[in-house]
N, C-alpha and C positions, 0 to 999 in steps of 0.2 A: 430479433433474432427467437424463431419460435420453432421448436422440435414437439413434433406429436408423439405418442406412443405411450399413456396414460390414460384412466379411467377417471382422469378428474381433467379439468379444461386445461389444455397443454400452455405452460409458463413460458412467457418471454422476457428476453432482456436486451437491455442498451445500455452505452455507458455515456455518460458526458466528461468528456476532457479538458481540463483547462490547464493555464500555462501558467507558471510564477519564478522569481526569482530564484536561483541557486541558494543555499544556508552556505553553501563555502564560497568567501572572497577569497581574491588576493592570488588567482593560478599565476603560472607562468603565462606569457604571453602565446598566442597562437593557433588557440580554440575560443575566443570571445564569441563568436556565431553560436557557437556551441554552447554557452555556459547559461542554461535554464533550465529547465526540469516542467514535466507535468505531474498532473495526478488524475487518476482515474477514479470514477464511482460507480457503481454497478446500481441500478434498477432494475431491481425481479419483479413481474408484473403478472398476476392472476386474472380470473376473472371480474372482481371488484375490488382486491386488495392486492398492496404492494409493499414490497422489500426494499431497502436502500440500504447497499452494503457501504458503508464509509462514507466519511462527509471531507470537505474541505477545509481548505487551512484560515483564508481571511474571510472576511466578513464579507466583501463585496462577492466574492466567487459563492458565500454558501446561500446568501438571498436570490442571486442566481440560480441556484440550485434547486430553491424552495419554488422558485417562477416553474422551472423546468417539472418537477413533480408537479406540480399543478396542475400543468397543461395537458397532463397523463390521463388524466381524469378518473384516475385510481385512487381509493383512502389507502395513504399510508400509514399500515398499521405497526412495522415493525421497522426499526434501523438497529446492525448489526456494524459493529465496531470491530476489527481484525484484531489491532496491536493498540499503540499506547504513545504512538509518533503523534504530534500535534498536527501534520495532517490528513488525518485519518479522522479527528473526533472534536476538532475545537468548533465544529456548525451544530454542536448536537442542540444549546440552547435556544440558536435562532430556528431552528428546526421542530424544535418541542413547541416553540412559539408562535407559528406556522402552521401548524398539522398537531389541534389538540387532540391528547387522548394517543398518540403514536408512542410506543413501547421502546426505549434505546437499551440495548441488550450487548454484554461482553463477558468475556469467560473471568472468574473473579481474581488470578493473578494478572490479567489485562487490566481491570478497574484499579487495581490498585497502581498498576504502572500511572494508567491519568491522573491519578489523586497526585502522585508525585510531579506528573509534568506541568499540571496546574497551580503548583504550589505557587503562592503571590511571588516569592524573590524571584523562583525562577522564572516566572512570565515576565517579570519587569527587568530581570538582566538579559535575559537569554531572548524569548521569541520576540518582544516588542523590540529591541535592538536590533536582532536581523532582518524583521519585518516591520518596520516605522508606519505606521496609521494603518496597520491592515489585520490587526490581532482584533476579535471579538471582545468587546466588554465582559461580556458574562461569560464564564466557562464552565460548564460542569461535567460530569462522568455519567456514566451509562449506568444500568442498577444489573447485578450479577447474576448471570444464568450459570447455574451447578451442574444443566444437563447437558450431555450430549449434542442431542437435537432439538428443532420445533421445527414446526409445522407452517406451509402458507398455502393456506386453500386445500388441505390435503396434503401438499406433497411434502415431504420431508428436506428438510436445509440440517444437513451435516455439519456440528463444527470438528475442525478435526485440528486438533493440540501440534503444534510443529515446534515449538522449542526458540531457539534462539535463526532469526534469519537474518536482519538487516537490524534487530534489536532482542533483547530478549523479551520470554513470554509474548511470543507471536499465534497466529492461528490460522488457518484459511477456511473457507465456507465452501460445500460440497452438495451440489443439488442431483443427486444421481438423475430424477425422470428424465433433466434434460442432460448429462452430462457436464454442467459446468463446473466449475472452481475458479473461484474469485478469492486469489491467493495473496492477499494482505499485499505485501512486501517479498513476500517470496521469489517468484518470479519476477524479473527486469525484460522490457520489452526495447533494445537497441537504444537501452541509458545504461550507464556505471551503476551496477550496485553499490548499492551506500555500505561498503565494507568499515565504515570509522571507528562502529563500536565493535566489531570485530576483530578478536585476536584470533590467535593458529586454532586454538578448541572452540571458540564460536564459527570459524570458517569452516571446520569439518561437522559441529552440527547441519549448518545450512547446507551442507550436501546432503544430509543426512534427512532434511525437511524438505527438498526436492525427490529425495526417493520414494519420500512419502506419498506426497502429492504424484508424483508418476506412476505410482503403484494403484491409483484411482482409475487409473486410465480413462481421464477426462476428454471429451469429445471440442471441449474449449477452455482456454485457462486467461483469464483477465491478470493482466499486472495493473500493480498499481500505479507504477512509472514506465510510461513510454511515448511513442509517436502521438499525432493528432488522430491519426486511423489506424486501430488496433486490429491487428487479424484474428487475434482471439485463439492462435496456435499454440498446441500443446507443445510443438518444436523450442518454444522458448523457455521450456523448463531444463532442456540438456543445453541450451545453449547459456543460459545461465550457470549451470553447472559449469561447463567449459569454460567460462570467464573465471570461475574461482579458482578452479584446478590451476587455469595458467597464471594469474596473480597468487598464488600460491608457489611454484614452482620459480618463477623471478622473483619473486620476493628470496628464493634461497641464493640465489645466484647475481642479485646487487648487493651492491654497497652503502645506496643513499636514497632516499625520497624521489630524489629528481630523477636520479638513473632509473628506478623505478617506474614510476611514473611514464617516462619518455618511450620505455620500454613496450608497457602497454598500451601508449599510444599508440604505437608504431603498429598495432597488431589490432586494435580497433579504435581508429583515427575518425571516425565518423559517429560514436556512440553520443548521444546528448548529456551535457552535464560531468565534464570532464572536472569539476570543482569534486564530485564526489571521490575521483581516483585519486585526485590530489591529497584529501585529507586522508583515505585510505591508505597513499603511501606513506603520509606521515605517521600515524597510526601506527602500521606494521612496524616500521625501524624504529620505534619509540622517540619518534623526534615532536 
């Protein structure tokens, strides 16, 4: 997608989307065909240089990502990581080896979350057991960026601190010249949002984060998780909001994780990754 309208060479952006297994296993039968999830990474391209927002989880997908970037004929100058979940930064070492000189950046609180995520015990007892044979051998964190923005060939790339969304300490990236918001995991596209780390307070903060993104009046919004063909519509901001509000209401009027799960599925029968909802229902009920 290319949007004109600045004195600089217009930026272009495109997505690479890869499918992987869900992190949640053992959900009730009936939705096996939807028990997967995608990750979307965004490449923003200038005349010569490019910026990548987030990476993939697995070694295979990140090597495919590196090949894809190389095919675009741009110098990968920057990688920006929106938050500290592994499916958004585990490819950093692979990409830095493939593209010498690229800078990987994240907010200081995000970098601290990354450090916790790659603690050896966490990697061995969590990530490698959830996705055996898929996690890259060498894991690194980004460098800290304390400023609120950086630029790509004269175009401002604005960091938007949005606090708790699907985890603590998350950000989005806003590129005003093309009206693009890369939401990290604040906005979901036809996929069950990961509410497994969100209590009542966290869900309230997530709703506030959506308000912050909506106030930017973006022309396009990238969701970290969605279908294979994302439409980039800002309408997914409100769809995510209504999903969380519905979850909050049904949590109040149901008595068990299974009841909450089934009533949400009745309203959202075709969303990808019901395992995310299954975990969220248990978290909400303290189970």
